[in-house]
TIPAZA-256503 format. One record per residue (C-alpha): z, y, x; chain; residue number from 1. Coordinates in steps of 0.05 Angstrom, whole numbers. Layout:
residues N
{{Z,Y,X},'A',NUM}
...
END
This chain:
residues 625
{{-102,715,-732},'A',1}
{{-172,684,-741},'A',2}
{{-203,742,-703},'A',3}
{{-155,731,-645},'A',4}
{{-170,656,-646},'A',5}
{{-245,668,-643},'A',6}
{{-236,717,-586},'A',7}
{{-195,667,-548},'A',8}
{{-246,612,-559},'A',9}
{{-303,657,-536},'A',10}
{{-269,684,-473},'A',11}
{{-245,616,-450},'A',12}
{{-301,569,-472},'A',13}
{{-326,563,-400},'A',14}
{{-256,541,-378},'A',15}
{{-245,490,-434},'A',16}
{{-311,453,-427},'A',17}
{{-298,421,-359},'A',18}
{{-322,349,-371},'A',19}
{{-273,293,-357},'A',20}
{{-210,334,-370},'A',21}
{{-186,348,-440},'A',22}
{{-160,419,-451},'A',23}
{{-126,451,-511},'A',24}
{{-97,519,-527},'A',25}
{{-37,519,-574},'A',26}
{{-1,579,-601},'A',27}
{{72,595,-591},'A',28}
{{90,555,-653},'A',29}
{{49,494,-632},'A',30}
{{-12,508,-675},'A',31}
{{-78,486,-644},'A',32}
{{-120,547,-627},'A',33}
{{-178,514,-591},'A',34}
{{-197,449,-556},'A',35}
{{-255,423,-516},'A',36}
{{-297,361,-533},'A',37}
{{-260,317,-483},'A',38}
{{-192,333,-516},'A',39}
{{-222,313,-583},'A',40}
{{-246,246,-552},'A',41}
{{-179,231,-519},'A',42}
{{-133,248,-578},'A',43}
{{-172,234,-642},'A',44}
{{-243,209,-632},'A',45}
{{-246,184,-704},'A',46}
{{-220,248,-737},'A',47}
{{-230,323,-725},'A',48}
{{-168,358,-699},'A',49}
{{-146,408,-752},'A',50}
{{-140,477,-719},'A',51}
{{-89,497,-771},'A',52}
{{-41,440,-754},'A',53}
{{12,435,-701},'A',54}
{{-3,387,-645},'A',55}
{{66,352,-643},'A',56}
{{61,339,-718},'A',57}
{{-13,319,-721},'A',58}
{{-13,264,-667},'A',59}
{{37,208,-656},'A',60}
{{53,200,-582},'A',61}
{{86,140,-547},'A',62}
{{137,134,-491},'A',63}
{{113,101,-426},'A',64}
{{182,70,-416},'A',65}
{{188,25,-477},'A',66}
{{124,40,-517},'A',67}
{{164,69,-575},'A',68}
{{134,123,-619},'A',69}
{{163,192,-603},'A',70}
{{190,236,-658},'A',71}
{{156,305,-661},'A',72}
{{218,338,-633},'A',73}
{{216,290,-573},'A',74}
{{146,311,-550},'A',75}
{{138,360,-492},'A',76}
{{98,405,-537},'A',77}
{{155,414,-587},'A',78}
{{205,423,-530},'A',79}
{{160,477,-498},'A',80}
{{153,514,-565},'A',81}
{{225,510,-589},'A',82}
{{266,505,-525},'A',83}
{{218,543,-479},'A',84}
{{221,487,-427},'A',85}
{{155,463,-396},'A',86}
{{153,392,-370},'A',87}
{{101,381,-315},'A',88}
{{60,318,-309},'A',89}
{{86,280,-369},'A',90}
{{55,212,-385},'A',91}
{{45,199,-459},'A',92}
{{10,144,-499},'A',93}
{{-35,156,-558},'A',94}
{{-65,105,-607},'A',95}
{{-136,119,-630},'A',96}
{{-189,80,-668},'A',97}
{{-221,63,-600},'A',98}
{{-157,34,-571},'A',99}
{{-92,55,-538},'A',100}
{{-95,107,-483},'A',101}
{{-46,135,-431},'A',102}
{{-53,209,-416},'A',103}
{{-27,252,-359},'A',104}
{{-5,316,-393},'A',105}
{{4,383,-357},'A',106}
{{25,448,-393},'A',107}
{{23,520,-370},'A',108}
{{40,584,-407},'A',109}
{{-17,627,-433},'A',110}
{{-22,699,-458},'A',111}
{{-82,735,-488},'A',112}
{{-66,804,-514},'A',113}
{{-11,796,-566},'A',114}
{{-23,721,-572},'A',115}
{{20,675,-529},'A',116}
{{17,600,-524},'A',117}
{{4,542,-477},'A',118}
{{-56,513,-440},'A',119}
{{-51,437,-443},'A',120}
{{-89,392,-394},'A',121}
{{-102,318,-413},'A',122}
{{-127,266,-362},'A',123}
{{-141,193,-381},'A',124}
{{-100,149,-334},'A',125}
{{-100,86,-377},'A',126}
{{-129,43,-322},'A',127}
{{-78,65,-270},'A',128}
{{-19,54,-317},'A',129}
{{-43,-15,-338},'A',130}
{{-54,-35,-266},'A',131}
{{15,-11,-248},'A',132}
{{46,-52,-304},'A',133}
{{8,-113,-280},'A',134}
{{33,-101,-209},'A',135}
{{105,-97,-233},'A',136}
{{97,-162,-271},'A',137}
{{69,-197,-210},'A',138}
{{126,-171,-167},'A',139}
{{177,-196,-217},'A',140}
{{144,-264,-219},'A',141}
{{145,-266,-144},'A',142}
{{219,-250,-141},'A',143}
{{234,-303,-194},'A',144}
{{195,-355,-155},'A',145}
{{231,-339,-90},'A',146}
{{298,-339,-126},'A',147}
{{284,-409,-152},'A',148}
{{291,-437,-82},'A',149}
{{356,-472,-64},'A',150}
{{367,-431,-2},'A',151}
{{393,-361,7},'A',152}
{{338,-311,26},'A',153}
{{355,-242,55},'A',154}
{{309,-185,74},'A',155}
{{336,-152,138},'A',156}
{{312,-94,182},'A',157}
{{300,-100,257},'A',158}
{{368,-68,267},'A',159}
{{402,-122,226},'A',160}
{{414,-82,161},'A',161}
{{411,-123,96},'A',162}
{{361,-92,47},'A',163}
{{352,-146,-7},'A',164}
{{370,-218,-25},'A',165}
{{346,-275,-70},'A',166}
{{385,-335,-94},'A',167}
{{391,-376,-157},'A',168}
{{466,-387,-144},'A',169}
{{504,-323,-128},'A',170}
{{566,-364,-111},'A',171}
{{531,-384,-46},'A',172}
{{534,-312,-20},'A',173}
{{584,-298,35},'A',174}
{{600,-230,5},'A',175}
{{589,-197,-63},'A',176}
{{522,-159,-61},'A',177}
{{553,-91,-64},'A',178}
{{593,-107,0},'A',179}
{{535,-129,44},'A',180}
{{473,-91,20},'A',181}
{{456,-34,69},'A',182}
{{508,-61,117},'A',183}
{{495,-87,188},'A',184}
{{502,-160,211},'A',185}
{{550,-138,265},'A',186}
{{596,-106,214},'A',187}
{{599,-168,169},'A',188}
{{600,-227,216},'A',189}
{{638,-245,280},'A',190}
{{607,-226,347},'A',191}
{{591,-298,366},'A',192}
{{546,-304,305},'A',193}
{{519,-232,298},'A',194}
{{495,-223,370},'A',195}
{{451,-285,374},'A',196}
{{423,-271,305},'A',197}
{{404,-199,324},'A',198}
{{371,-224,388},'A',199}
{{330,-275,349},'A',200}
{{310,-221,299},'A',201}
{{283,-178,356},'A',202}
{{245,-238,387},'A',203}
{{217,-258,319},'A',204}
{{186,-189,308},'A',205}
{{163,-182,380},'A',206}
{{129,-250,384},'A',207}
{{112,-256,310},'A',208}
{{145,-324,308},'A',209}
{{197,-360,267},'A',210}
{{264,-376,300},'A',211}
{{327,-410,276},'A',212}
{{398,-424,294},'A',213}
{{457,-461,266},'A',214}
{{527,-435,255},'A',215}
{{593,-456,225},'A',216}
{{624,-413,171},'A',217}
{{693,-384,181},'A',218}
{{697,-354,111},'A',219}
{{751,-378,64},'A',220}
{{704,-398,8},'A',221}
{{657,-433,56},'A',222}
{{707,-461,105},'A',223}
{{678,-508,158},'A',224}
{{609,-509,127},'A',225}
{{548,-511,172},'A',226}
{{486,-469,159},'A',227}
{{416,-466,186},'A',228}
{{389,-395,195},'A',229}
{{314,-388,196},'A',230}
{{285,-321,218},'A',231}
{{215,-306,194},'A',232}
{{177,-241,208},'A',233}
{{153,-203,146},'A',234}
{{134,-131,131},'A',235}
{{109,-118,202},'A',236}
{{96,-45,186},'A',237}
{{169,-37,166},'A',238}
{{197,-83,221},'A',239}
{{232,-130,173},'A',240}
{{248,-205,173},'A',241}
{{269,-256,123},'A',242}
{{333,-294,138},'A',243}
{{333,-362,103},'A',244}
{{402,-393,102},'A',245}
{{406,-467,86},'A',246}
{{470,-507,78},'A',247}
{{464,-563,130},'A',248}
{{537,-585,127},'A',249}
{{518,-654,103},'A',250}
{{467,-663,159},'A',251}
{{518,-644,212},'A',252}
{{571,-690,182},'A',253}
{{520,-747,178},'A',254}
{{503,-737,252},'A',255}
{{577,-740,271},'A',256}
{{588,-803,230},'A',257}
{{526,-836,261},'A',258}
{{556,-829,330},'A',259}
{{621,-863,311},'A',260}
{{600,-913,258},'A',261}
{{539,-957,269},'A',262}
{{542,-990,201},'A',263}
{{542,-924,164},'A',264}
{{486,-900,209},'A',265}
{{443,-960,190},'A',266}
{{456,-948,116},'A',267}
{{437,-875,122},'A',268}
{{378,-893,165},'A',269}
{{344,-944,121},'A',270}
{{359,-915,53},'A',271}
{{351,-841,69},'A',272}
{{303,-798,29},'A',273}
{{281,-769,95},'A',274}
{{233,-804,141},'A',275}
{{275,-828,200},'A',276}
{{259,-860,267},'A',277}
{{293,-880,331},'A',278}
{{248,-866,392},'A',279}
{{256,-880,466},'A',280}
{{257,-822,514},'A',281}
{{181,-828,526},'A',282}
{{168,-818,451},'A',283}
{{151,-889,428},'A',284}
{{182,-911,363},'A',285}
{{237,-964,367},'A',286}
{{252,-967,293},'A',287}
{{232,-930,230},'A',288}
{{250,-930,156},'A',289}
{{206,-939,95},'A',290}
{{205,-864,78},'A',291}
{{172,-849,144},'A',292}
{{118,-901,132},'A',293}
{{103,-869,65},'A',294}
{{97,-800,97},'A',295}
{{51,-822,154},'A',296}
{{15,-880,120},'A',297}
{{28,-930,176},'A',298}
{{66,-995,170},'A',299}
{{129,-1004,211},'A',300}
{{93,-1050,259},'A',301}
{{37,-999,270},'A',302}
{{87,-942,281},'A',303}
{{121,-982,337},'A',304}
{{56,-980,377},'A',305}
{{47,-904,369},'A',306}
{{74,-850,415},'A',307}
{{92,-786,379},'A',308}
{{43,-746,422},'A',309}
{{-14,-789,395},'A',310}
{{-7,-764,324},'A',311}
{{20,-694,335},'A',312}
{{-28,-636,322},'A',313}
{{-51,-607,389},'A',314}
{{-26,-537,370},'A',315}
{{45,-563,358},'A',316}
{{49,-609,419},'A',317}
{{72,-560,473},'A',318}
{{133,-535,435},'A',319}
{{152,-606,413},'A',320}
{{150,-633,485},'A',321}
{{189,-573,511},'A',322}
{{245,-580,460},'A',323}
{{250,-656,472},'A',324}
{{256,-643,546},'A',325}
{{313,-593,535},'A',326}
{{347,-643,488},'A',327}
{{343,-700,538},'A',328}
{{370,-654,594},'A',329}
{{430,-636,550},'A',330}
{{410,-563,546},'A',331}
{{410,-566,470},'A',332}
{{444,-613,421},'A',333}
{{389,-616,369},'A',334}
{{328,-578,346},'A',335}
{{287,-571,283},'A',336}
{{215,-550,281},'A',337}
{{157,-551,233},'A',338}
{{98,-590,258},'A',339}
{{37,-629,235},'A',340}
{{30,-705,240},'A',341}
{{-37,-739,232},'A',342}
{{-37,-786,173},'A',343}
{{-68,-855,180},'A',344}
{{-125,-830,134},'A',345}
{{-141,-774,183},'A',346}
{{-112,-712,149},'A',347}
{{-51,-674,175},'A',348}
{{17,-673,141},'A',349}
{{64,-614,150},'A',350}
{{135,-638,165},'A',351}
{{202,-608,182},'A',352}
{{225,-650,241},'A',353}
{{297,-651,265},'A',354}
{{312,-688,330},'A',355}
{{378,-704,363},'A',356}
{{398,-747,422},'A',357}
{{448,-803,430},'A',358}
{{485,-807,497},'A',359}
{{529,-860,528},'A',360}
{{598,-846,556},'A',361}
{{569,-821,621},'A',362}
{{525,-771,584},'A',363}
{{462,-810,599},'A',364}
{{412,-803,542},'A',365}
{{397,-870,507},'A',366}
{{349,-854,450},'A',367}
{{329,-800,401},'A',368}
{{342,-796,326},'A',369}
{{283,-764,289},'A',370}
{{288,-740,217},'A',371}
{{223,-723,182},'A',372}
{{215,-684,117},'A',373}
{{147,-676,84},'A',374}
{{140,-601,70},'A',375}
{{65,-600,56},'A',376}
{{76,-576,-15},'A',377}
{{126,-523,7},'A',378}
{{77,-498,59},'A',379}
{{23,-493,6},'A',380}
{{70,-453,-40},'A',381}
{{89,-406,17},'A',382}
{{16,-392,32},'A',383}
{{4,-378,-42},'A',384}
{{64,-330,-42},'A',385}
{{38,-295,20},'A',386}
{{-32,-287,-10},'A',387}
{{-3,-261,-76},'A',388}
{{40,-211,-38},'A',389}
{{-19,-188,3},'A',390}
{{-60,-178,-60},'A',391}
{{-1,-141,-93},'A',392}
{{4,-95,-32},'A',393}
{{-70,-80,-36},'A',394}
{{-65,-63,-110},'A',395}
{{-4,-19,-96},'A',396}
{{-39,18,-40},'A',397}
{{-100,30,-84},'A',398}
{{-56,55,-142},'A',399}
{{-17,102,-97},'A',400}
{{-81,131,-68},'A',401}
{{-111,142,-137},'A',402}
{{-47,173,-165},'A',403}
{{-43,221,-106},'A',404}
{{-117,239,-114},'A',405}
{{-105,252,-188},'A',406}
{{-46,297,-173},'A',407}
{{-86,336,-121},'A',408}
{{-143,345,-170},'A',409}
{{-96,370,-224},'A',410}
{{-65,420,-175},'A',411}
{{-135,444,-154},'A',412}
{{-152,458,-226},'A',413}
{{-87,494,-239},'A',414}
{{-90,535,-175},'A',415}
{{-163,551,-163},'A',416}
{{-181,569,-234},'A',417}
{{-118,609,-250},'A',418}
{{-132,663,-198},'A',419}
{{-203,682,-218},'A',420}
{{-186,679,-292},'A',421}
{{-126,724,-283},'A',422}
{{-167,774,-243},'A',423}
{{-222,774,-295},'A',424}
{{-173,786,-351},'A',425}
{{-141,844,-313},'A',426}
{{-209,875,-297},'A',427}
{{-232,869,-369},'A',428}
{{-168,905,-392},'A',429}
{{-181,958,-339},'A',430}
{{-251,970,-363},'A',431}
{{-227,977,-435},'A',432}
{{-173,1027,-416},'A',433}
{{-213,1071,-368},'A',434}
{{-260,1128,-387},'A',435}
{{-282,1141,-316},'A',436}
{{-352,1111,-306},'A',437}
{{-343,1105,-231},'A',438}
{{-279,1066,-239},'A',439}
{{-313,1022,-292},'A',440}
{{-370,1009,-243},'A',441}
{{-320,989,-189},'A',442}
{{-285,943,-239},'A',443}
{{-351,913,-260},'A',444}
{{-368,898,-187},'A',445}
{{-300,866,-177},'A',446}
{{-310,827,-243},'A',447}
{{-376,802,-216},'A',448}
{{-342,780,-151},'A',449}
{{-288,742,-191},'A',450}
{{-342,711,-234},'A',451}
{{-379,688,-171},'A',452}
{{-315,659,-143},'A',453}
{{-302,622,-209},'A',454}
{{-375,597,-211},'A',455}
{{-370,572,-139},'A',456}
{{-304,537,-152},'A',457}
{{-331,504,-215},'A',458}
{{-393,482,-176},'A',459}
{{-350,451,-121},'A',460}
{{-305,418,-173},'A',461}
{{-367,391,-207},'A',462}
{{-388,358,-142},'A',463}
{{-319,326,-137},'A',464}
{{-323,302,-209},'A',465}
{{-391,273,-196},'A',466}
{{-363,238,-135},'A',467}
{{-305,210,-175},'A',468}
{{-351,184,-230},'A',469}
{{-395,146,-181},'A',470}
{{-373,75,-198},'A',471}
{{-437,39,-174},'A',472}
{{-438,51,-99},'A',473}
{{-489,7,-63},'A',474}
{{-463,-28,-1},'A',475}
{{-514,-44,53},'A',476}
{{-517,-59,127},'A',477}
{{-515,9,162},'A',478}
{{-535,17,234},'A',479}
{{-495,74,267},'A',480}
{{-552,93,314},'A',481}
{{-602,99,257},'A',482}
{{-554,140,214},'A',483}
{{-538,187,272},'A',484}
{{-613,196,288},'A',485}
{{-625,218,216},'A',486}
{{-566,267,217},'A',487}
{{-586,297,285},'A',488}
{{-653,317,254},'A',489}
{{-616,358,202},'A',490}
{{-582,399,257},'A',491}
{{-637,400,309},'A',492}
{{-644,476,308},'A',493}
{{-570,488,318},'A',494}
{{-565,433,372},'A',495}
{{-622,466,412},'A',496}
{{-598,537,400},'A',497}
{{-527,522,424},'A',498}
{{-550,474,479},'A',499}
{{-505,420,449},'A',500}
{{-500,349,476},'A',501}
{{-483,288,434},'A',502}
{{-462,224,471},'A',503}
{{-449,157,437},'A',504}
{{-414,92,451},'A',505}
{{-425,44,393},'A',506}
{{-384,-17,410},'A',507}
{{-393,-35,337},'A',508}
{{-467,-29,321},'A',509}
{{-466,-38,246},'A',510}
{{-421,-33,186},'A',511}
{{-427,-59,114},'A',512}
{{-414,5,76},'A',513}
{{-446,53,25},'A',514}
{{-499,90,68},'A',515}
{{-493,154,26},'A',516}
{{-419,158,43},'A',517}
{{-429,142,117},'A',518}
{{-483,195,123},'A',519}
{{-439,247,88},'A',520}
{{-379,231,133},'A',521}
{{-418,236,199},'A',522}
{{-457,297,175},'A',523}
{{-393,336,158},'A',524}
{{-358,318,223},'A',525}
{{-418,335,267},'A',526}
{{-430,399,227},'A',527}
{{-358,422,240},'A',528}
{{-363,403,314},'A',529}
{{-426,446,321},'A',530}
{{-401,504,279},'A',531}
{{-331,517,304},'A',532}
{{-345,530,378},'A',533}
{{-333,587,426},'A',534}
{{-394,631,439},'A',535}
{{-391,620,514},'A',536}
{{-384,544,512},'A',537}
{{-439,493,497},'A',538}
{{-415,441,446},'A',539}
{{-401,371,473},'A',540}
{{-394,317,420},'A',541}
{{-373,246,435},'A',542}
{{-382,192,381},'A',543}
{{-351,123,390},'A',544}
{{-342,61,347},'A',545}
{{-298,1,362},'A',546}
{{-263,-56,326},'A',547}
{{-192,-50,303},'A',548}
{{-147,-95,263},'A',549}
{{-173,-101,191},'A',550}
{{-233,-55,202},'A',551}
{{-278,-11,244},'A',552}
{{-257,55,276},'A',553}
{{-304,115,283},'A',554}
{{-281,171,330},'A',555}
{{-317,239,334},'A',556}
{{-291,283,391},'A',557}
{{-312,355,406},'A',558}
{{-294,412,454},'A',559}
{{-291,466,401},'A',560}
{{-238,516,378},'A',561}
{{-188,463,357},'A',562}
{{-137,468,301},'A',563}
{{-65,491,301},'A',564}
{{-38,425,275},'A',565}
{{37,444,274},'A',566}
{{17,499,226},'A',567}
{{-40,469,186},'A',568}
{{-34,392,190},'A',569}
{{-7,386,119},'A',570}
{{-65,428,92},'A',571}
{{-121,400,135},'A',572}
{{-156,358,83},'A',573}
{{-139,401,22},'A',574}
{{-190,435,-24},'A',575}
{{-219,501,1},'A',576}
{{-173,507,61},'A',577}
{{-204,547,119},'A',578}
{{-173,550,188},'A',579}
{{-222,594,227},'A',580}
{{-245,662,202},'A',581}
{{-315,689,215},'A',582}
{{-352,624,202},'A',583}
{{-395,603,144},'A',584}
{{-348,552,113},'A',585}
{{-324,538,42},'A',586}
{{-268,489,61},'A',587}
{{-296,432,19},'A',588}
{{-326,384,71},'A',589}
{{-262,353,98},'A',590}
{{-234,346,27},'A',591}
{{-296,309,4},'A',592}
{{-300,260,63},'A',593}
{{-226,245,58},'A',594}
{{-237,224,-14},'A',595}
{{-299,183,5},'A',596}
{{-260,147,59},'A',597}
{{-195,135,22},'A',598}
{{-229,115,-44},'A',599}
{{-256,54,-7},'A',600}
{{-189,36,27},'A',601}
{{-200,73,93},'A',602}
{{-160,126,129},'A',603}
{{-176,191,167},'A',604}
{{-133,226,219},'A',605}
{{-141,281,271},'A',606}
{{-115,300,339},'A',607}
{{-127,371,361},'A',608}
{{-105,428,406},'A',609}
{{-124,501,402},'A',610}
{{-185,517,447},'A',611}
{{-185,444,471},'A',612}
{{-224,411,416},'A',613}
{{-210,359,362},'A',614}
{{-217,284,352},'A',615}
{{-227,258,281},'A',616}
{{-213,183,273},'A',617}
{{-240,147,213},'A',618}
{{-217,76,198},'A',619}
{{-264,40,152},'A',620}
{{-241,-18,109},'A',621}
{{-305,-58,105},'A',622}
{{-323,-94,40},'A',623}
{{-335,-169,43},'A',624}
{{-406,-188,25},'A',625}
END
């Protein structure tokens, strides 16, 4: 047994010592046969792993779901040994003297002569798991904060389908959640309510504006109640809006009573918690209550001398004037808008302003009733929520990118090392079993080829690991023309030999970015554009930069051989993928630059046709200085 273990260790030592990835070999009964230094660091930095012990009995592992310690029979290693079931990409926790770690565990069967067992891969993903837990906590806090509002809040698609809701009082819902989630507005509400709401949803997303409407409930448990429906665009990439439903029954009832009972109107006017005013049709104040004076800082005498246009923020004035005109003309009965009034001390106060008109018997407008609610604090809270959500989305995007890159790297290791190792083992067995020197020589030549393939793959993977470990990138102001000039010197011979032309249009002259990455990205794209060309066609390369939302776009267009995108699009940026035979290419360049771009929050895409050339588009997410 010891001789077999030593043989295994010797033949696979080059495989196990791969740097950042911990690797172990365990026998069919779970006994540790061999491990590399990284596995020792990840599992038991303070103690030496005993090669005579079984892994599932030696180390205590923890569940990522509830952080409970797993019994030995619950570990994937025990399950693989006893039940012969291999679980792929299992996340396990392990407590060491240097702290708690989360590990991404992959297992694959292994056979060496008469010895069978498992090859175990360990990758430290502690940072990713902790960031994901923090993100979930922030999202939960955000939902609790939204649910603490008194209104109903629904998340709805552009087609009117309910996707989510928040409320601190479920009794306010028109339907039980299971009856309205994933259902359409038009299926739940009468046509006279659903149609206007759907139109406003479309306008809100198209114009990126908030809209609102009022409606009266015809449901039994909300009979004759009035509601205000505010439609606010959110999740633009997913075409979704927030529907905020507020019970305004009391407001409507108060308005009706005001029209028929002057005494009650005066009581409500002067003692209301809302700022209230009566204005003439030109916008001058006739009378105001004390709440309004507190909101705006003026005395009642001072307010009487002020026209509403004098203290309205210029950006809010046009909509306010237009709505008042419609109100006076009788085109609408009332309106509510959020606007800014200038306080006596000079600053602006955000207010929710509701305006209605009073008419005489001949429908001639007499004056306007203005209700003002100070919403400055609410506005501030909403901005905080939006910022927190934006930050959460950025963290989520970063985590998803890193997880996907980790998965790709694990697949590369499993796929690109397995082939050469299997070939080498088969060739070694062939050399042992053959007595023919010619056959042995052929096998040795093939063994050398497999060894070269393995060495090349390990070299390329080493470059990737070095790229991943570069945590101290230096950002600097990069001039596109200067970077291109330096890269053209690298390819001057090929440019002259192929009579290639390179034209530029730098609408964005500079970018704040790691220069080493920018040079690598441009160099790889230009190299491909020069290399993959027809022998009878001079390469023509067009390079453009221009500004796009949230970043700068770099486009590199060529007239080369093109790529069969329907066939290869999913493999385009994968490791060691080659799409044109007969060219000196290892299939690493596009994989590397995609990582460089995406690791800094950017994106890369391609448009291409066979024999018509390709256009690679790189969207940089610039770092703030």
